[in-house]
N, C-alpha and C positions, 0 to 999 in steps of 0.2 A: 384468480390470484393477480394483484397488480404488479407493475413493473418494479416498484420499490421493493416488495415483498419478495419478488423473484430474485432481484439482484442480491438482497441480503441472504436469502436461502442459498444461492448459488455461492456466494463468498463464503458462508458457513460450511458448505458441502466441500469446497476446495480446501479450506483450512482443516477440516476434519479427515479428508483424504491425506494431506501433507502429514498431519500428526499420526495418522494410523500407520503410514509408512515408516515414520521415525520410531514408533513404538514397536513395530514389527521387527526392526533390525536387532540382530542378536546382541544380547546384553554383553556378552564376552568380547565382542569385536573391539579390538584395541585402536585400529586405525580409523580416524575419521574419513568420510567420503567427500571428495570435493568435486563440484560439477560447475562447468562454466557453459554459459549460454549466449548466443548472439542476440541482439534485440530485434523485434519486428514490430510494425506499425499496428495500432489497435484503434478502437473507437469506443469511447465512454458514452452511453446513451444519454439523451436529454433527461434531466431531472434525477440524475445519479450523481452528478458532480456540478453541472451548471444548467441553466434553463434551456440549453442547446446542446446538440451532439458535439463532443470534443474528440478530435482525432490526435493520437499521439504519433509523431513522425520522427522516429530516431534516424539521424544520419550516420552515427558511428557509435561504438561502444560495446560493452558486455555486462553480464552479470555474473558473479561467481558465488557459489554457496558451499559451505562446509557443514555436514551433518555429522554430529557425534552420537556415540552409542547411548549417551544418557538422554537423548531426544533434544538438545540444545541444536540450534541452528544460527550459524553466524554467516555473514556474507558482505558483499560490496557491489555496488552498482556505479559504472562509469558511463554516462550516456550523454550525448550532444544531439540536439535536435530542437523540435518545437511542438507546442501544443497549438491546435489550429481549430477556430470556430468553423465547423463544417457547413454552416449556412452562410457566412459572409466571407470566409477565407482569412479573417484576421489571425495573426500569429503572435505566439508569445514564445520566444526563443528559450531554451533551457540548456543548462549544463549540469545535470545531476551527477554528483560525486559524493558518495556517502557510503559509510559502512554501518552495519546493524548486527544486533544479537537478539534472539528470539527464543523464548522457552515456554513450555506448556506445564500447567498445574492440573494434574488429574483430580485433585481433591475439589477444586473449584470449576474446572473446565474451561478456565480462561488461558488465553495466550498473551504473553507480556512481550512487549517490543521496546528496545532502546535504539534509536538511530541518531547518528552524528553526521554532519555535513550539510551539503545542499540536496534538497529532495522535494519533488512535488508530491503531495498526498491529496486524495479526495475523500469526501465524507458523504454517506447516504443520509437522506433526511431522517431526522430523529436520533442520529448519532451524536455522541458528545464530541464536539470540535473544539478549536481553539478559543472560540468566543462563546462556548456555551452550546445548547442544543441547536443543531443544525436544522435549518428551515425546509420548506417544501420542494426545493429544487436541488437540494444537495449543496456542497461547497468544495472549492478546490483552491489550495494554496501552495506557494512555493516557499519552503522553509530553508532558512540558512541558520544552523546552530545544532541544538540537540533537541530531539523530541521523544517522549515516552508516552506509550499508549497500551490499553488493554482491550482485547477483543474476546467477548463472551462466546459461549458455546454456540450462540445463534448467528454469530458473525457481526454483531454490532459493537461499534466502538463505544465503550463504556466509560472510559476514563482517557484524558488526553491532556498533556502539559508540554510546554515548550519554552526554551530560552533562545533568544535570538531574534531575528526577523521574519516576518510572513508577509507575502504579497498575494493578494487576492487574483488569482489567475482568471476567474470568471469575468471580473470587472475589467481586467486588461483586455479580454477578448470580446468584450461587448461593444 
């Protein structure tokens, strides 16, 4: 199994696990559950966002999620830091500040997301991205505005639209 298929499969598995936990919540639960997390560094492997490894290096911030008994997920992220080209050390400073709503349609197996604010997002090869089908190295953009997208049961982004601005992070880190 190649790196791309593994990443897509892993993303699909994560989404499925989260959705299973949401569906397993008691239907009668009246109060939503809110969870707040600190941020941690991470690495996006080469060819899943850019042709090189990209390190996410948050310096401050948090993410907060509210899960509702009907399966809807709402949240916000406030993160200051940088994306870094692991090979060259080139940095793209970022100040992600957005809120989102996410819901699952059991009839289609799709997850729908609406996000507003400033947010970096990356796309696997073959996904539908802001400029059509994403090429062999993936893509990564810093969006300011409103984005909407659909993730199918396999974890692939099959629909993507945006209003606002988009900066190519891979180009900035090259």
